[in-house]
C-alpha positions in Angstrom: -12.8 9.2 39.6 -15.3 6.3 39.1 -18.6 6.9 40.9 -19.3 3.1 40.7 -15.9 2.3 42.3 -16.7 4.8 45.1 -20.0 3.1 45.7 -18.5 -0.5 45.6 -15.7 0.3 48.1 -18.1 2.1 50.4 -20.0 -1.1 51.0 -16.8 -2.9 52.1 -15.6 0.1 54.2 -18.9 0.6 56.2 -19.6 -3.1 56.6 -22.7 -3.3 54.5 -20.9 -6.0 52.5 -19.1 -8.4 54.8 -15.5 -8.8 53.6 -13.8 -11.8 55.2 -10.5 -11.7 53.3 -9.3 -14.8 51.6 -8.7 -15.1 47.8 -10.1 -12.0 46.0 -10.1 -10.9 42.4 -11.1 -7.4 41.1 -12.2 -7.5 37.5 -12.1 -4.4 35.4 -10.4 -2.7 38.3 -9.5 1.0 38.5 -7.2 2.7 41.0 -8.7 4.2 44.1 -6.8 5.2 47.3 -9.4 3.1 49.3 -8.4 -0.1 47.5 -6.2 -0.6 50.6 -9.4 -2.0 52.2 -8.6 -5.2 50.2 -5.0 -5.3 51.3 -5.5 -8.1 53.8 -6.6 -10.5 51.1 -4.8 -12.5 48.5 -5.7 -10.0 45.8 -5.6 -10.4 42.0 -6.2 -7.3 39.9 -7.3 -7.4 36.3 -7.5 -4.5 33.8 -7.3 -4.5 30.0 -7.3 -0.7 29.4 -3.8 0.6 29.5 -4.3 4.1 31.1 -6.2 2.4 34.0 -3.6 -0.3 34.2 -0.8 2.3 34.3 -2.5 4.0 37.3 -2.8 0.8 39.2 0.8 -0.2 38.5 2.1 3.2 39.6 0.2 2.7 42.9 2.1 -0.6 43.4 -0.4 -3.2 42.2 0.5 -6.1 40.0 -2.1 -6.1 37.2 -2.9 -8.7 34.6 -4.8 -7.8 31.4 -6.5 -11.2 30.9 -9.2 -12.7 33.1 -7.7 -15.8 34.7 -8.8 -19.3 33.7 -11.9 -20.4 35.5 -10.8 -22.3 38.6 -13.6 -21.9 41.1 -11.3 -21.1 44.0 -11.9 -17.4 44.7 -13.7 -16.3 47.8 -14.8 -13.0 46.4 -15.1 -11.3 43.0 -15.4 -7.5 42.7 -16.5 -6.3 39.3 -16.9 -2.8 37.8 -19.5 -3.7 35.2 -19.0 -2.4 31.6 -21.7 -0.5 29.9 -22.1 -2.8 26.9 -24.7 -5.4 27.8 -23.0 -8.3 26.1 -19.6 -7.4 27.6 -21.2 -6.9 31.0 -22.8 -10.3 31.0 -19.6 -11.9 29.8 -17.6 -10.3 32.6 -20.2 -11.4 35.2 -20.2 -14.9 33.9 -16.4 -15.1 34.0 -16.5 -13.8 37.5 -19.1 -16.5 38.6 -16.9 -19.2 37.1 -14.0 -18.0 39.3 -15.9 -18.2 42.5 -16.0 -21.2 44.9 -19.3 -22.6 46.1 -20.6 -20.0 48.6 -18.3 -17.3 47.4 -19.5 -13.6 47.1 -19.9 -11.4 44.1 -20.1 -7.6 44.4 -20.7 -5.5 41.3 -21.1 -1.8 40.6 -22.0 0.5 37.7 -23.0 4.1 37.2 -26.8 4.4 37.0 -26.6 5.6 33.3 -24.2 2.8 32.4 -26.3 -0.1 33.5 -26.4 0.3 37.3 -30.2 0.1 37.4 -30.2 -3.3 35.7 -27.5 -5.0 37.9 -29.8 -6.6 40.4 -31.9 -8.2 37.7 -28.8 -9.4 35.9 -27.4 -11.0 39.0 -30.7 -12.6 39.9 -30.9 -14.1 36.4 -27.5 -15.7 36.9 -28.8 -17.3 40.1 -26.9 -15.1 42.6 -28.7 -15.4 46.0 -29.3 -13.2 49.0 -29.0 -10.1 46.9 -28.5 -6.7 48.6 -28.0 -3.3 46.9 -27.2 0.3 47.6 -27.5 3.4 45.5 -25.3 6.5 46.0 -23.0 8.7 44.0 -25.3 8.3 41.0 -24.3 4.6 40.9 -25.4 1.3 42.3 -23.7 -1.6 44.0 -25.2 -5.1 44.2 -23.9 -8.1 46.1 -24.8 -11.6 46.9 -23.8 -15.2 47.5 -23.2 -17.8 44.8 -24.3 -21.3 45.7 -26.1 -22.7 42.7 -25.6 -20.4 39.8 -27.6 -21.0 36.6 -25.2 -22.8 34.3 -27.4 -22.3 31.3 -27.3 -18.5 31.7 -23.5 -18.5 32.3 -22.9 -20.6 29.2 -25.1 -18.3 27.1 -23.3 -15.2 28.3 -19.8 -16.8 27.7 -20.7 -17.9 24.2 -22.2 -14.5 23.1 -19.4 -12.5 24.6 -16.5 -14.7 23.6 -13.9 -14.0 20.8 -15.7 -14.8 17.6 -15.7 -14.4 13.8 -17.4 -11.3 12.4 -18.2 -9.9 9.0 -18.6 -13.3 7.3 -15.4 -14.6 8.9 -13.2 -11.9 7.6 -12.1 -10.8 11.1 -12.1 -12.1 14.6 -13.4 -9.8 17.3 -15.1 -9.6 20.7 -17.8 -7.5 22.4 -16.3 -4.5 24.3 -13.7 -3.7 21.7 -14.5 -0.4 19.9 -16.9 -1.1 16.9 -16.3 -4.7 17.6 -18.8 -6.3 15.1 -18.8 -3.8 12.2 -16.6 -1.7 10.0 -16.4 1.8 11.4 -17.7 4.3 8.8 -14.9 6.8 9.4 -12.2 4.1 9.0 -13.9 2.9 5.8 -13.8 6.4 4.4 -10.1 6.8 5.3 -9.3 3.7 3.3 -10.7 5.4 0.2 -8.3 8.3 0.5 -5.0 6.8 1.8 -2.6 6.4 -1.2 -1.7 2.9 -2.0 1.9 3.9 -2.5 2.5 3.9 1.2 5.8 2.1 2.0 8.4 1.5 4.6 7.6 1.5 8.3 4.3 2.6 9.6 1.8 2.5 12.5 -1.9 2.2 13.0 -2.8 4.3 16.2 -5.8 2.9 18.0 -5.8 -0.2 15.8 -8.9 -1.9 17.2 -9.3 -5.4 15.8 -7.2 -4.5 12.9 -9.4 -3.2 10.1 -7.1 -0.4 8.9 -3.9 -2.4 9.3 -5.4 -5.3 7.3 -6.4 -2.9 4.5 -2.9 -1.4 4.3 -1.1 -4.7 4.3 -3.5 -5.9 1.6 -3.2 -2.9 -0.7 0.2 -1.4 -0.1 2.8 -4.1 -1.0 5.8 -1.9 -0.3 5.0 -1.6 3.5 7.8 -3.5 5.3 6.7 -3.1 8.9 3.4 -2.2 10.7 3.1 -1.2 14.4 -0.4 -1.8 15.5 -1.1 -0.1 18.8 -4.1 0.2 21.1 -4.9 0.9 24.7 -7.3 -2.1 24.8 -5.3 -5.3 25.4 -8.1 -7.4 23.8 -7.9 -5.3 20.6 -4.2 -5.8 20.4 -4.5 -9.6 20.6 -7.4 -9.6 18.1 -5.4 -7.5 15.7 -2.5 -9.9 16.0 -4.8 -12.8 15.1 -6.4 -10.9 12.1 -2.9 -10.1 10.6 -1.3 -13.4 11.3 -1.2 -14.6 7.6 0.6 -11.5 6.3 4.3 -11.8 5.6 5.2 -8.2 6.5 6.7 -7.7 9.9 4.2 -6.7 12.5 4.5 -5.3 16.1 1.2 -5.4 18.0 1.6 -3.3 21.1 -0.5 -2.6 24.2 0.2 1.1 24.9 -1.4 4.4 25.9 -0.8 6.6 22.9 -1.8 9.8 24.8 1.6 9.6 26.4 4.7 9.5 24.1 7.3 7.1 25.7 10.0 7.1 23.0 9.2 3.6 21.8 8.3 4.6 18.2 10.8 6.6 16.1 11.4 7.3 12.4 8.1 6.0 11.1 7.3 6.7 7.4 3.6 7.1 8.0 0.9 6.9 10.7 -2.8 6.2 10.1 -5.4 6.7 12.8 -9.1 7.1 13.6 -8.6 8.4 17.2 -11.1 7.9 19.9 -12.8 10.9 21.3 -14.5 9.4 24.3 -13.2 7.9 27.5 -16.2 6.3 29.2 -19.2 8.6 28.8 -17.5 11.9 28.3 -16.3 13.4 25.0 -12.6 14.2 25.3 -11.0 16.1 22.4 -7.6 15.9 24.3 -7.3 12.2 23.5 -7.1 12.9 19.7 -4.8 15.9 20.3 -2.4 13.7 22.2 -2.5 11.1 19.5 -1.5 13.8 17.0 1.4 14.9 19.1 2.6 11.3 19.6 2.3 10.7 15.9 4.5 13.8 15.3 7.2 12.5 17.7 7.1 9.0 16.1 7.5 10.1 12.4 10.7 10.7 10.6 11.3 14.1 8.9 9.2 13.8 5.7 6.9 11.2 7.2 3.1 11.7 7.0 0.1 11.4 9.1 -3.3 10.3 7.7 -6.3 10.6 10.0 -10.1 10.6 10.0 -12.3 12.5 12.4 -15.9 13.6 12.9 -16.6 16.9 11.4 -17.3 18.6 14.7 -14.0 17.7 16.2 -11.5 20.6 15.8 -8.1 19.0 15.2 -6.9 21.3 12.5 -5.4 23.9 15.0 -3.4 21.1 16.7 -2.1 19.8 13.4 -1.2 23.3 12.3 0.6 24.0 15.6 2.4 20.6 15.7 3.1 19.9 12.0 3.0 23.6 10.9 0.4 22.7 8.2 -2.3 20.3 7.4 -4.4 19.4 4.4 -8.1 18.6 4.4 -8.2 15.8 1.8 -12.0 15.1 2.1 -15.1 16.3 3.9 -18.5 14.7 3.8 -20.9 12.2 5.3 -20.1 13.7 8.8 -16.4 13.1 8.6 -13.2 14.7 7.4 -9.9 13.2 6.2 -6.8 15.2 7.3 -3.2 14.7 6.4 0.0 16.4 7.6 3.7 16.0 6.8 6.5 16.3 9.3 8.8 19.0 7.9 11.2 19.5 10.8 
């Protein structure tokens, strides 16, 4: 449960923040049973992270992954502020563009994920009549938007927008994992994947498409690539970065910790699985990726993955695939490979 979300909704429930209904959008929303406090409004819900989107949909909400076009007609914007500063300012700027003159903005974040800087951020954007409340190790800040600072909004939108990175080799955006660099683990994996890969494969947790682009550039016998990520923005960026390849591509927004039967009979899977959700390390994410890979491969198909040395995936690979090979270990990483035998 999000402490920031608890803190935000508390302000509406107890009347600290006056909620007058009307047209409301919740950016970066997560499910909470008390979201019903917004049920009397014309509510739009946005979430780009598939597991959170799934929870909202299961609760009956209609969710869109993109932030809507700036139309200046919303009466209120609620925002769970991301930890990344560039991404946080971008979301806030997009939210301000959605508000009508005199509309209200309420934001919240955990204290260790930027909550203590919220009031200053909103003041710098020109939000007026600021109020705040700290509880649950999080902070909520709210105010009225009459004359927002357009120069600050434009700056935040420009820095946080989709943009070229790495000398124009890729397109990316702040907030996507490793958005402006080549991940060291992924780079190591490319040095050990055989260039004879062929047939139908998948890149689990594709990000902006670094591994997929490498494979399509160096393995000419690949006929089809499935590029899958839980971050909708990453999926769309990957689609752009692979657009000029002739091989068939399927860029899919999906939660790979849950096998849904959508992938079958793959010849290979490559992955650099995440091991954090928010602030907490979670080894279970990578373990579920491995199990989904096993279900998705054909008999004889092979998994190639990179992981930090301290992450113990070998026992899951041995249990699921019956055996695994450590192809490389060094520089804080290990390259693991396993073949589906049954």
